[in-house]
C-alpha positions, 0 to 999 in steps of 0.5 A: 897398010899391011897387017904388020902396020896396023894395030891389034885389041885383043878383045876383052871378051877373050879369054884369060887362058888365050884360046877363044883369042880375037884381035881387031884391028880399024882402019878408016875403011873398015875394021880387021878381025883376026885369030889371037892364036895363029896371025899369019892366017887370014883375016875377015874385013867387016864395014863399020857399019856391020860391025857396028851391027855384030858388037850391039847384037852380040852385047845385048842384055 
């Protein structure tokens, strides 16, 4: 699957001014993360388990 075929979702925690934007695309193998301000920059891939742990950590009260 190429990057253009991926369905990217903007983080609900991203700023409304477009300056703090993170997008994710979920595949069977990984979760892909990129900076939506410059989608040409390299993205990084993380396992589903790693993504779940990250989201759990950052959403703690």
